[in-house]
C-alpha positions in Angstrom: -23.1 13.3 17.9 -25.2 15.8 17.2 -26.2 18.1 13.7 -24.1 21.3 14.8 -26.7 23.1 11.9 -30.8 21.0 13.0 -29.4 19.6 16.6 -30.3 15.8 15.2 -28.3 12.6 16.5 -25.9 11.6 14.0 -24.5 8.2 14.6 -21.3 7.8 14.8 -19.3 4.9 13.1 -16.2 3.1 13.0 -14.7 2.3 9.8 -11.7 0.8 8.2 -9.7 3.3 7.1 -9.0 3.1 2.6 -5.2 2.8 2.2 -3.6 0.9 -1.2 -0.8 -1.3 -1.3 0.8 -1.1 -4.8 2.9 -4.5 -6.3 5.2 -2.5 -8.7 6.6 -5.7 -11.4 10.2 -3.9 -13.3 11.9 -6.4 -15.1 14.6 -7.4 -12.3 12.0 -8.0 -9.8 9.4 -5.6 -7.6 10.1 -3.0 -5.5 10.2 -3.6 -2.0 10.6 0.2 0.9 12.4 0.3 3.8 9.6 1.6 6.0 11.3 4.6 8.4 8.2 5.0 10.4 6.6 2.3 13.1 6.1 -0.2 12.6 9.6 -0.6 11.2 11.0 -3.6 8.4 10.2 -3.6 4.4 6.8 -3.8 2.5 4.6 -2.2 -0.1 5.1 1.0 -1.1 1.7 2.6 0.3 0.2 4.5 1.9 -3.4 6.6 3.3 -6.4 7.0 0.6 -6.9 10.9 1.3 -9.9 12.1 1.3 -11.1 13.0 -2.4 -8.6 11.0 -4.3 -9.8 8.2 -6.0 -8.0 4.8 -4.8 -6.3 4.8 -8.3 -5.0 7.8 -7.3 -3.6 7.4 -4.3 -2.1 4.6 -5.9 0.3 6.1 -8.5 0.7 9.1 -5.2 2.4 6.6 -3.3 4.3 4.8 -5.4 6.1 7.8 -6.7 6.8 9.7 -3.1 7.7 6.3 -1.6 10.0 4.8 -4.5 10.5 8.1 -7.1 9.1 5.6 -10.3 6.0 6.7 -12.8 3.9 3.7 -12.6 1.5 2.4 -15.2 -1.6 1.0 -13.4 -2.1 -2.6 -14.6 -5.1 -4.1 -12.5 -6.5 -4.0 -8.9 -5.4 -7.6 -7.6 -7.6 -7.9 -5.1 -8.6 -6.2 -1.2 -7.2 -7.6 1.4 -8.8 -6.3 5.0 -8.1 -8.4 7.8 -9.4 -6.7 11.0 -5.5 -7.1 12.1 -3.5 -6.4 9.1 -2.1 -3.6 11.0 -1.6 -3.3 14.4 -1.8 0.7 14.5 -5.5 0.6 13.5 -8.2 -1.5 11.3 -7.3 -0.8 7.6 -8.4 -2.4 4.5 -6.1 -2.4 1.4 -6.6 -2.2 -2.3 -3.6 -3.3 -3.9 -2.8 -2.6 -7.5 -0.3 -4.2 -9.8 1.9 -1.9 -11.5 4.7 -1.5 -14.5 7.2 1.2 -14.0 10.7 1.9 -15.1 13.8 2.7 -13.9 15.0 2.2 -10.5 13.7 3.4 -6.8 14.8 5.9 -4.8 13.6 5.5 -1.0 11.8 9.2 0.0 9.5 10.5 1.7 7.7 7.0 4.4 10.9 4.8 3.2 14.3 4.3 3.8 15.6 3.3 1.0 13.3 1.3 -1.9 15.2 -1.6 -3.4 14.7 -4.3 -5.9 14.0 -8.2 -5.2 13.2 -11.4 -6.1 10.7 -14.0 -5.1 13.2 -16.1 -3.4 15.4 -12.5 -1.5 12.5 -11.8 0.1 13.0 -10.1 3.3 10.6 -10.0 6.1 7.7 -7.9 5.6 5.7 -5.5 7.7 2.1 -5.8 8.1 0.2 -8.6 5.8 2.6 -8.1 2.6 3.9 -11.7 3.3 0.5 -12.8 2.8 -0.6 -10.1 -0.2 2.9 -11.3 -2.2 1.8 -15.1 -2.1 -1.0 -14.6 -2.8 0.4 -12.8 -6.4 3.3 -15.4 -6.9 0.2 -17.7 -6.5 -1.6 -15.9 -9.3 0.9 -14.6 -10.8 3.3 -17.9 -12.2 
């Protein structure tokens, strides 16, 4: 690839795409969404970080878009970056723990949003079962 201004060669890198996932804690459990788009299934709310947006801003935005909840980020939990965590492409997801109040409602990429307890989790998409396993181990 060449620079359009000076003609110099520019290396082309194939990098993981940054994403966020949010573990939203409610009094009754944690919020999961049922995905409208492939890969289908239940997942943590989350998505791609937009250009010019911080990871924290992306987490708050994605939570609102997919669940209708205004979240308060509590802390950054962990980053998951294994190359096959998302079958569509290599992503690196920074996971946040957040709190909210209210009733989640699925919107945007979410067919529905529901609250689940540790012992009632459905089968999960991506590597979200691993993320929640790690969360519950460290949380309790």
